[in-house]
N, C-alpha and C positions, 0 to 999 in steps of 0.2 A: 617640527613641521606642523604638528597639531596646534601648538601654541600660536604660531604665525597665522594659521588659518582662522582661528578664533578671533585674534586681534584684528585681522582684516575685515572679518564679518562685522565686528563691533564698530569699526571705523566707518564702514559703509552705512550702517544703521544710523550712526550719529550724524553723519553728513547728509543723509537722505539721498545718497547717490542713486542714479538710475542704473538698473541692470538690464542692458540691452543695447541696441544701436545708439551711436553717439548723437544722431539727429532724429528729431520727431517727425512723424508724417506731417505734410503741409496743411492738411485740413483737420480741424478739431471735430467736425461733424460730418457724417456721411449718410446718404440715403440707401436703404436696403432695397431688395427686390419687392414687387407687390406681394402682399400676403392676404390670406383669406381670414376674415373675422366674422363672428356671429355674436350679435348682441341680443339678449333676451331678457324678459321680465321675471324669469324664474331661475332657480338652481336645481338641476336634475337631482332627484332623490329627496328634496326638501318639501314638506307639506305646505300647501298654500290654500287660500280661500278666495273665491271670486264671487262677488255679488252680481245680481242680474244687471246686465248692461256693461259689465267689466270684462276685460280680456282674460281668458284662461291662459293663453300664451300670446306673446307678442315678440316677433322676431325680425331683426334686421340682418340680412345676409349680404356681406359686401367685401370688396377688395380695397386695400389701401396700402400706402407706403409709409414706413416708419423711419424716423431720423435717429441715428445712433451716435454715441461718442466714437470717433474714429480710432481711439486708443484709450487705454487705462494705464495710469502709473499708480501702482499700489502704494497706499499711504500707511500700510502696516504689513507685517508678515502674515501670510495665510498658510495653514497646513490642511491638506485634504487627505482623508483616509478612505481607501476603498477596501474591498475584501482581500485584495492581493498585495497592496503596497500603500505607501504614503508619498505625497508630493509636497514640497516646500516652495512656496512662491515668496521670495524675499521682499522686504520693504524696498520700494523703488523699482520693482520689476515692471517691465513694459509689455503689455498685451495689445495686439492689433486686432481690429475688427476684420472678420473674414466673410461672414454671410449670415443669412437668416434661415430658419428651418421651422417647420410645424411638426411636432411630435405628439401623437395622441390628442390632437385638438388644441394644444397649447403652442404659442409662438415663442421662439427663443432666438436670441442673437448669439453668434459664435465668435469667440475670441481665441487667438493663438499667440504663443510666445513670439515676440517680434524678432528674436535672434535664432529661431529654430524652425525652419520651414517644414520639418517633419515631426514636430513635437505634438504635445497633447492639445486637444480642443476643449474649451470650457464654454458651457452653455449658460447664458444669463437670461433670467426672466424679466418681466416688465417692472418688477420691484427692485431691480438691480441686485438680485441675489443669485448665487450659483445654483443651478439645477442640481438635483440629486443623482446625476449621472455625468460621465465625461467620456471622451474618446481618447484611447490610449494606444500608442505604438510602442512595442517592446524594444525595437531597434530601428535605425534609419532604413527606410525603404520597405519595411515590413507592413503587412496588412494590419490595420488597427482593430480594436474591439471596444465596444461600449462597456464601461464598468460602472457599477452602482456605487455612489458615494455614501459611505456609512456615517461620516461625521466631518464637520468643518470646524476649524478653530481659528479665530474666535467664532462662536456659534452665531453671533449677531452680525457677522461681517456682511457688508454691502459695498458695491463699487461706488465710487464717487461719480456723479453725473446723473443724467436722466434720459429716458427714451421718450420721444414725442411722436405723435401721429400727425402726418401732413394732411390736414383736413381737405386741402384742395385736390388731393389725389384720390379721394373716396369715389368708388364706382359701385353703386348698389347693384346687387344681383337679384335679390328678392326681398320684399318687405311685406309681411303678412301678420295677421292676428286671428285668433279664434275667440269670439265673444260669447259669453254665457248668456243665454236668453231665458233661462228658467226651466222648470220641470212641471209636467202634468201627467195624465194617465198614459200618454203615448210614449213618454220617456224624457230624457234630458235633451234640451234643444240648444243649439249653438249656431253661430254664423261664421263661416270662414270668409275672410276678407283679404284681398290683395290690394296693395297700395301703389300709386304711381311712383316710379323710381325717381323722377325729377322733383316731385312734390308729394312726400309721404302723407300729407294731410288729406290727399284725394284718394278715395276708394275707386278702383277701376273695375273690380269684379267681386261678386259675392256668391256664396253657395250655402244653402240652408242644410243643416245637419241635425239628425236625431239619433240618439243612442239609447240602448236599453237602460232602464233605471234600476239595475240590479246590483249597483255598487261594484261592478266589474270594470276592467280596463276598456277604453275605447281608443281608436287610432284614427288620426287624420294626417295623411301623408307619412312623413317620417316621425311624427310626434305621437307618443303613446301616453295616455293619461290614465292613472289609476284612481278611480273614484273611491273615496272613503265614506262620505255622507253627502246627501243632496236633498235640498228642499226646493220649494218654488222660488226662493229668493237667494239661496246661497249654495255654492258648490265647494266642498272640501276635497282636495285632491292632491296628487303628487305626479309630476312629470317623470316617467320612468325610462323614457327613451326619446332621443331626438336625432 
């Protein structure tokens, strides 16, 4: 029996047979639900320098829809290891798009086994890589749990395809920046600017800001900036919260 199973598995691999429903979904691409995105000119926790007249932070807060592959057919076998178990996704396995989700500020697309309505859920990031967690049900109808993925083999595995942003679906919520204006005896000076949502090149409101020049953190809205050094012409800083 074991020999027959091994031979069958080898034959499927050689022929590149699909493991799942006999027919593919009609659409190759599908639109997800609107998702929240934030584009910024900084990486939180990374030191930066702004010269006078340059933005300390620049943020575009908007909603948009992404376009996903409606399904994946694995072009190689993938093994996933969690703390509790391992999962083998064979060559030719079919995964169908399910939904999108935002977890800890990162957007993922969710894919499920096309042949198992109650199976595991796999989270895929914008680089077409598996996230380091997955949703697992121990049996049909049971409540699932999120499990951390410890390892993936091959380590370099990516899904074939790409995820695109539908530019026509963008709906800006807020576009703003904080411009460094220099330093003097009164402190560090900056200007908070909000931009027109229809034409981000237009500034619709401004507010002058002054912060103590003692190299401590200062806050504007949800943004916290830790000052490292500041002169009249340059501000060295790190965004510590947003």
